[in-house]
N, CA, C and O atoms as a MOPAC input file, in Angstrom:
PM7 MOZYME 1SCF
protein

 N     15.47700 1   351.96100 1    43.40900 1
 C     14.85000 1   350.79800 1    43.99000 1
 C     15.70600 1   349.72000 1    43.31200 1
 O     15.50400 1   348.63000 1    43.84800 1
 N     16.64900 1   349.66300 1    42.24900 1
 C     17.13500 1   348.79200 1    41.63800 1
 C     18.13000 1   348.33800 1    42.77100 1
 O     18.19200 1   347.16600 1    43.14300 1
 N     18.98700 1   349.45700 1    43.34800 1
 C     20.43700 1   349.21400 1    43.96700 1
 C     20.15600 1   349.11500 1    45.38300 1
 O     19.04500 1   349.58600 1    45.62900 1
 N     20.60800 1   348.78500 1    46.14400 1
 C     20.34700 1   348.94400 1    47.78200 1
 C     21.25600 1   350.00900 1    48.25300 1
 O     22.40800 1   350.12100 1    47.83300 1
 N     20.68600 1   350.84100 1    49.19300 1
 C     21.16200 1   352.09900 1    49.74500 1
 C     22.15500 1   351.29200 1    50.95600 1
 O     22.21600 1   350.11000 1    51.29600 1
 N     22.83300 1   352.44000 1    51.38500 1
 C     23.75000 1   352.34500 1    52.61700 1
 C     23.04700 1   351.66700 1    53.74800 1
 O     23.54400 1   350.67800 1    54.28600 1
 N     21.84600 1   352.19900 1    54.14100 1
 C     21.02900 1   351.31800 1    54.91500 1
 C     20.81400 1   350.04700 1    55.14700 1
 O     21.00000 1   349.36000 1    56.15000 1
 N     20.31300 1   349.76300 1    53.88400 1
 C     20.32300 1   348.56700 1    53.45100 1
 C     21.68500 1   347.58600 1    53.69000 1
 O     21.40200 1   346.44500 1    54.05500 1
 N     22.43800 1   347.74200 1    53.60800 1
 C     23.63600 1   347.15600 1    53.67700 1
 C     24.22200 1   347.23300 1    54.93800 1
 O     24.97400 1   346.31500 1    55.26500 1
 N     23.95400 1   348.45300 1    55.95900 1
 C     24.25200 1   348.59600 1    57.35200 1
 C     23.24400 1   347.39000 1    58.16500 1
 O     23.57800 1   346.95100 1    59.26600 1
 N     22.35300 1   347.06800 1    57.66500 1
 C     21.02200 1   346.29500 1    58.28700 1
 C     21.38600 1   344.66700 1    58.01600 1
 O     21.14200 1   343.73000 1    58.77600 1
 N     22.07100 1   344.62000 1    56.64400 1
 C     22.20000 1   343.45600 1    56.12500 1
 C     23.55200 1   343.02900 1    57.11200 1
 O     23.39400 1   342.10400 1    57.90800 1
 N     24.51700 1   343.53800 1    57.05600 1
 C     25.68500 1   343.37400 1    57.64100 1
 C     25.40000 1   342.96300 1    58.97500 1
 O     25.81200 1   341.89600 1    59.43000 1
 N     24.59200 1   343.91300 1    59.72300 1
 C     24.48900 1   343.57000 1    61.41000 1
 C     23.78600 1   342.01000 1    61.24000 1
 O     24.22200 1   340.98300 1    61.75900 1
 N     22.80500 1   342.10600 1    60.53200 1
 C     22.22000 1   340.61400 1    60.61100 1
 C     23.32800 1   339.27900 1    60.11200 1
 O     23.14700 1   338.09600 1    60.40300 1
 N     24.21100 1   339.69400 1    59.49200 1
 C     25.20000 1   338.41400 1    59.32400 1
 C     26.06700 1   338.30600 1    60.51700 1
 O     26.36700 1   337.23000 1    61.03400 1
 N     26.44500 1   339.43100 1    60.91800 1
 C     27.50400 1   339.67000 1    61.98300 1
 C     26.62900 1   338.99100 1    63.36200 1
 O     27.19800 1   338.23000 1    64.14400 1
 N     25.55600 1   339.28300 1    63.48000 1
 C     24.64800 1   338.33100 1    64.78100 1
 C     24.58300 1   336.93300 1    64.38200 1
 O     24.91100 1   336.11100 1    65.23800 1
 N     24.20000 1   336.49500 1    63.18100 1
 C     24.53400 1   334.96800 1    62.85800 1
 C     25.75600 1   334.24300 1    62.55000 1
 O     25.75400 1   333.01600 1    62.64500 1
 N     26.80400 1   334.87600 1    62.18900 1
 C     27.77000 1   334.63100 1    62.01500 1
 C     29.23100 1   334.91500 1    62.78400 1
 O     30.30200 1   334.44000 1    62.40500 1
 N     29.07600 1   335.67400 1    63.79000 1
 C     29.98200 1   336.29100 1    64.52200 1
 C     30.64800 1   335.13700 1    65.37000 1
 O     31.78900 1   334.68000 1    65.30200 1
 N     29.59200 1   334.80800 1    66.18500 1
 C     30.55400 1   333.49100 1    67.54700 1
 C     29.31700 1   332.74200 1    67.50400 1
 O     28.14200 1   333.09900 1    67.59300 1
 N     30.04500 1   331.25800 1    67.29500 1
 C     28.86300 1   330.26700 1    67.41500 1
 C     28.32400 1   330.26400 1    68.79700 1
 O     29.04000 1   330.30900 1    69.79700 1
 N     26.55700 1   330.18800 1    68.81300 1
 C     26.03000 1   330.21100 1    70.29300 1
 C     25.83600 1   331.77600 1    70.66900 1
 O     25.29900 1   332.04500 1    71.74400 1
 N     26.16000 1   332.56500 1    70.01100 1
 C     26.07100 1   334.10200 1    70.40100 1
 C     24.22500 1   334.22400 1    69.92100 1
 O     23.37800 1   334.50700 1    70.76800 1
 N     23.98000 1   334.03500 1    68.90000 1
 C     22.27000 1   333.85400 1    68.73100 1
 C     21.22500 1   333.20000 1    69.77800 1
 O     20.16400 1   333.59500 1    70.26200 1
 N     21.96400 1   332.07500 1    69.90700 1
 C     21.04700 1   331.23200 1    70.98400 1
 C     21.14300 1   331.47700 1    72.32100 1
 O     20.33900 1   330.98800 1    73.11500 1
 N     22.30000 1   332.38700 1    72.74800 1
 C     22.55400 1   332.94100 1    73.88800 1
 C     21.62000 1   334.01900 1    74.02700 1
 O     21.03800 1   334.20900 1    75.09500 1
 N     21.44200 1   334.71800 1    73.04200 1
 C     20.37800 1   335.91200 1    72.76400 1
 C     18.87600 1   335.35400 1    72.74900 1
 O     17.98000 1   335.97200 1    73.32400 1
 N     18.67200 1   334.29400 1    72.14300 1
 C     17.01300 1   333.93000 1    72.06800 1
 C     16.98900 1   333.02900 1    73.34100 1
 O     15.84600 1   332.84400 1    73.76200 1
 N     17.78100 1   332.54800 1    73.90700 1
 C     17.30000 1   332.00000 1    75.69700 1
 C     17.36700 1   332.89900 1    76.47800 1
 O     16.63500 1   332.83000 1    77.46500 1
 N     18.18600 1   333.96200 1    76.33400 1
 C     18.07200 1   335.09700 1    77.21300 1
 C     16.23600 1   335.58100 1    77.00000 1
 O     15.47000 1   335.63300 1    77.96200 1
 N     15.84900 1   335.86600 1    75.67500 1
 C     14.60000 1   336.56200 1    75.48100 1
 C     13.39200 1   335.58100 1    75.87500 1
 O     12.21200 1   335.91700 1    75.98100 1
 N     13.98000 1   334.17600 1    76.08900 1
 C     12.63500 1   333.34200 1    76.24100 1
 C     12.44000 1   333.12000 1    77.75200 1
 O     11.39100 1   332.68300 1    78.22300 1
 N     13.67200 1   333.49600 1    78.57700 1
 C     13.53600 1   333.45200 1    80.04700 1
 C     12.97100 1   334.62500 1    80.20000 1
 O     12.04800 1   334.47300 1    81.00000 1
 N     13.05000 1   335.86200 1    79.80600 1
 C     12.67300 1   337.07000 1    80.29700 1
 C     10.85000 1   336.92900 1    79.71500 1
 O     10.10100 1   337.71200 1    80.30000 1
 N     10.36500 1   336.26300 1    78.94400 1
 C      9.25600 1   335.88000 1    78.41100 1
 C      8.51200 1   335.14900 1    79.52600 1
 O      7.54400 1   335.57300 1    80.15600 1
 N      9.12700 1   333.99000 1    79.65900 1
 C      8.29200 1   332.98900 1    80.75800 1
 C      8.24200 1   333.93800 1    82.04900 1
 O      7.18800 1   334.13400 1    82.65300 1
 N      9.59600 1   334.57200 1    82.46400 1
 C      9.36200 1   335.03300 1    83.91400 1
 C      8.00400 1   336.26900 1    83.57500 1
 O      7.11900 1   336.17100 1    84.42400 1
 N      7.81200 1   337.03100 1    82.83000 1
 C      6.84700 1   337.90200 1    82.54600 1
 C      5.39400 1   337.28700 1    82.78100 1
 O      4.50900 1   337.76800 1    83.49000 1
 N      5.34000 1   335.95200 1    81.92100 1
 C      3.75900 1   335.50700 1    81.91000 1
 C      3.89700 1   334.95600 1    83.78700 1
 O      3.03300 1   335.15800 1    84.64000 1
 N      4.84900 1   334.45200 1    83.93500 1
 C      4.74900 1   333.80700 1    85.44800 1
 C      4.31800 1   334.91200 1    86.57700 1
 O      3.56300 1   334.69800 1    87.52600 1
 N      4.86400 1   335.94200 1    86.30800 1
 C      4.63500 1   337.50000 1    87.06700 1
 C      3.17600 1   337.42500 1    87.00800 1
 O      2.53800 1   337.28600 1    88.05200 1
 N      2.53900 1   337.51100 1    85.76100 1
 C      0.92200 1   337.85000 1    85.25900 1
 C      0.07300 1   336.79300 1    85.67500 1
 O     -1.05800 1   337.04900 1    86.08800 1
 N      0.48600 1   335.67200 1    85.61200 1
 C     -0.11200 1   334.57100 1    86.23200 1
 C     -0.45600 1   334.40900 1    87.93900 1
 O     -1.52800 1   333.98300 1    88.36800 1
 N      0.39800 1   334.73400 1    88.56900 1
 C      0.65600 1   334.80600 1    89.88000 1
 C     -0.42300 1   335.66200 1    90.11700 1
 O     -1.55900 1   335.34000 1    90.46400 1
 N      0.10100 1   336.97600 1    89.86300 1
 C     -0.92300 1   338.46600 1    90.33300 1
 C     -2.69700 1   338.06100 1    90.06800 1
 O     -3.62600 1   338.22800 1    90.85900 1
 N     -2.72800 1   337.42500 1    88.51900 1
 C     -4.30000 1   337.07700 1    88.32700 1
 C     -4.60100 1   336.15200 1    89.09000 1
 O     -5.51100 1   336.51500 1    89.83600 1
 N     -4.26300 1   335.06600 1    89.28200 1
 C     -4.75600 1   333.76500 1    90.06700 1
 C     -4.98400 1   334.58500 1    91.60400 1
 O     -6.09500 1   334.66500 1    92.12900 1
 N     -3.94900 1   335.06400 1    92.10200 1
 C     -4.49600 1   335.53400 1    93.28300 1
 C     -5.49500 1   336.46600 1    93.64700 1
 O     -6.10600 1   336.25300 1    94.69400 1
 N     -5.79300 1   337.55100 1    92.90700 1
 C     -6.50900 1   338.32700 1    92.32200 1
 C     -7.90100 1   337.53200 1    92.24400 1
 O     -8.87200 1   337.85900 1    92.92500 1
 N     -7.90200 1   336.77300 1    91.61100 1
 C     -9.22100 1   335.78000 1    91.01200 1
 C     -9.84000 1   335.13700 1    92.42600 1
 O    -10.99100 1   335.24500 1    92.84800 1
 N     -8.77000 1   334.47300 1    92.98800 1
 C     -9.11400 1   333.63500 1    94.16900 1
 C     -9.41400 1   334.50200 1    95.43500 1
 O     -9.84800 1   333.97700 1    96.46000 1
 N     -9.19900 1   335.68900 1    95.35000 1
 C     -9.47100 1   336.74600 1    96.09300 1
 C    -11.06000 1   337.04700 1    96.30400 1
 O    -11.78600 1   336.79000 1    97.26400 1
 N    -11.34200 1   337.69400 1    95.04000 1
 C    -12.68700 1   337.81600 1    94.52500 1
 C    -13.68400 1   336.84100 1    94.73700 1
 O    -14.84400 1   337.11800 1    95.04300 1
 N    -13.20500 1   335.59900 1    94.56200 1
 C    -14.25600 1   334.56500 1    94.40600 1
 C    -14.65300 1   334.20800 1    95.91600 1
 O    -15.72000 1   333.71700 1    96.28400 1
 N    -13.65200 1   334.53400 1    96.63700 1
 C    -13.81200 1   334.14300 1    98.40300 1
 C    -14.75100 1   335.34400 1    98.92500 1
 O    -15.51300 1   335.26400 1    99.88800 1
 N    -14.58800 1   336.25700 1    98.26400 1
 C    -15.40300 1   337.60800 1    98.77200 1
 C    -16.77700 1   337.71100 1    97.76400 1
 O    -17.65000 1   338.55200 1    97.98000 1
 N    -16.84900 1   336.75000 1    96.64500 1
 C    -17.94700 1   336.79900 1    95.80900 1
 C    -17.95200 1   338.34700 1    95.61300 1
 O    -18.91100 1   338.88100 1    96.16900 1
 N    -17.19000 1   339.11400 1    95.01800 1
 C    -16.92000 1   340.61900 1    94.62800 1
 C    -16.11700 1   340.63400 1    93.29000 1
 O    -15.19600 1   339.88600 1    92.96300 1
 N    -16.73800 1   341.76200 1    92.52600 1
 C    -16.31900 1   341.86100 1    91.37000 1
 C    -14.53400 1   342.46800 1    91.52700 1
 O    -14.19600 1   343.03200 1    92.56800 1
 N    -13.64400 1   342.28500 1    90.50700 1
 C    -12.21600 1   342.71400 1    90.50800 1
 C    -12.31400 1   344.28400 1    90.68200 1
 O    -13.12700 1   345.06900 1    90.19300 1
 N    -11.22900 1   344.50500 1    91.53400 1
 C    -11.36700 1   345.86200 1    91.76200 1
 C    -10.50100 1   346.86000 1    90.49000 1
 O     -9.54900 1   346.39500 1    89.86500 1
 N    -10.98400 1   348.14000 1    90.29000 1
 C    -10.30000 1   348.98200 1    89.02400 1
 C     -8.94000 1   349.23700 1    89.77500 1
 O     -8.67700 1   348.77800 1    90.88700 1
 N     -7.96200 1   350.17700 1    88.87800 1
 C     -6.74000 1   350.74000 1    89.31200 1
 C     -7.09800 1   351.64600 1    90.24000 1
 O     -6.50800 1   351.68300 1    91.32000 1
 N     -8.26700 1   352.62500 1    89.89500 1
 C     -8.44400 1   353.35600 1    91.10000 1
 C     -8.80600 1   353.00900 1    92.54800 1
 O     -8.75500 1   353.87100 1    93.42500 1
 N     -9.07500 1   352.07800 1    92.73000 1
 C     -9.93200 1   351.33700 1    93.64300 1
 C     -8.21600 1   350.80200 1    94.52400 1
 O     -7.81100 1   351.04500 1    95.66100 1
 N     -7.75300 1   350.23200 1    93.68800 1
 C     -6.62000 1   349.40100 1    94.10600 1
 C     -5.70200 1   350.83600 1    94.70000 1
 O     -5.38600 1   350.76300 1    95.88700 1
 N     -5.36000 1   351.84000 1    94.10400 1
 C     -5.07700 1   353.17200 1    94.65400 1
 C     -4.90600 1   353.24400 1    96.29000 1
 O     -4.06800 1   353.20100 1    97.19100 1
 N     -6.39400 1   353.39500 1    96.00000 1
 C     -7.15800 1   353.96300 1    97.05900 1
 C     -6.65300 1   353.13300 1    98.38800 1
 O     -6.04700 1   353.64300 1    99.33000 1
 N     -6.96300 1   351.98600 1    98.29000 1
 C     -6.46700 1   350.78300 1    99.21200 1
 C     -4.98000 1   350.85400 1    99.62400 1
 O     -4.67100 1   350.69400 1   100.80500 1
 N     -4.11100 1   351.07800 1    98.73100 1
 C     -2.85100 1   351.43500 1    98.99400 1
 C     -2.17100 1   352.94100 1   100.01400 1
 O     -1.15200 1   353.04900 1   100.69700 1
 N     -3.08700 1   353.73900 1    99.75200 1
 C     -2.96200 1   354.99600 1   100.35800 1
 C     -3.63900 1   354.66400 1   101.89500 1
 O     -3.38600 1   355.57500 1   102.68300 1
 N     -4.10400 1   354.02100 1   102.23500 1
 C     -5.16400 1   353.57500 1   103.24300 1
 C     -4.61300 1   352.86500 1   104.20700 1
 O     -5.30800 1   352.41500 1   105.11700 1

């Protein structure tokens, strides 16, 4: 445990390459990840808010996935 194995050195080299390989590369990766997370959250919010509005208008409980699948088939 005192010395580092080859896998430790490879992981360390990969981290160093990501941080110091090219200026702006890490910020670009983080920016892309943030855009993806934001798009995912917006997609969830849109689906949920529309479903909640429909349920409030009907006065009904939310549908299960099986019920939604039955509606799609018919």
